[in-house]
N, C-alpha and C positions, 0 to 999 in steps of 0.2 A: 544564527541557525540553532544553536543549542537551546537558547531561551524559547524559541518558537516551538521546537519539538517537545521540550519539557512541558510547556503550556498545553499543547495538544494532548500529551500523555495524561496530564493531570485531569483534563476535562473529559477524556474518554471514560474515566472511572467515577465521574461526578454523578450524583443522584439527579442533578438538574441538567443532564446532557441534552443539548439541542443538536441532535444527530445531523440534521440537514445543514445547519450553519457550519458545524464542524467539518462536514464532508466538503463543503466549498473551500474552507481554509486548507484542508489537507490537499485538495486538488491543486490549489495555488502553490503551496509549498513544494509539492511533487513536480509541478511544471517548472518552477524556478530552479530547483536543485537536483533534479534527476535528468541527466543528459539524454538518456535513452527515451524517457517519457516525453521530454520536451521536443526532441527530434520527431517522434511519432506524431504528436499533436500538430506540430507545424506541417508535417508531410501530408496529413489528411485534411489540412486547411481549417482547423478549428480556431475560431477567435475566442480566446479564453475569457474575454470580457462579456461575451454573449451567452455564457453558461448560466442559465437562470433556474434550471430545475435539476434536481439530483440525478434524474434519469439521463440527463444530457452529458454527464461526466463520462468521458470515454475510458474504456478498459484497454489495457495493453493486450494484444493478441498473444496467446500462449506460446506461439512460435518464438517470440522475442525472449521468453524465459529459457528457451532452449539454446538460443544463439548469442545471448548477451548476458552480462552480469548486471542485473537490475538493482541499483542501489542509489539512495538519495545522498549519500556521503561516502567518503572513503573510510573503510573500517575493516578490521579482521573479524569475520563472523564467528560467533560462538557455536553456531550450528548451520548446517545446510540441509534443507528439506528437499528431497528429490522425488519426482514422480516415478511410478513403477515402469511406465513406458511399455513398449512392446519389443519383441525380439528385433534387434537391428536398428531400433530408433534411438534418437538422442533424447534423453530425459530432460524435462524442465527442472530448473533449480531455483530455490528461494533461499537467499542468504539472510540469516537471522543475526542481527547485531547483538541483541540482549535476550537470551533464552528465558530468563525469569519473567521478562515482560510478556512474552507469549504465554507462559504458564499462567500468569495472573489474568491475562485477557480471557483465556479459556475458562478459568475458574469463575470469573465474574459473569461472562456472557453465556456460557452453555446452559446454566439453570434458567436464564431468562428466555433463551431461544427454544428450549425444550419443555416449556410449561405445557401441562395437559390442557 
């Protein structure tokens, strides 16, 4: 698992990134290693071998981030991002394994996404 995630992390920052191919690989890793995601995919009846377009990769409903700890592996998070929510609601939570990775991701991707 560690070798797979390191390979994915390296390729995310590659100048030759094949986003669609990497997305399919991340989907498979998440399905195989994230219990909540796997149960959700199985529950909605998705055949993972039939995912042929990036648009077909299912997203987890936000409600699951409110009721479950969504994680691909067991780890102690360096940070927890939490939604602001509304009065009396349960906030969604995103557990961050490596905060520096998120910082690097934003540093690299934001200038690309915010090009004029």
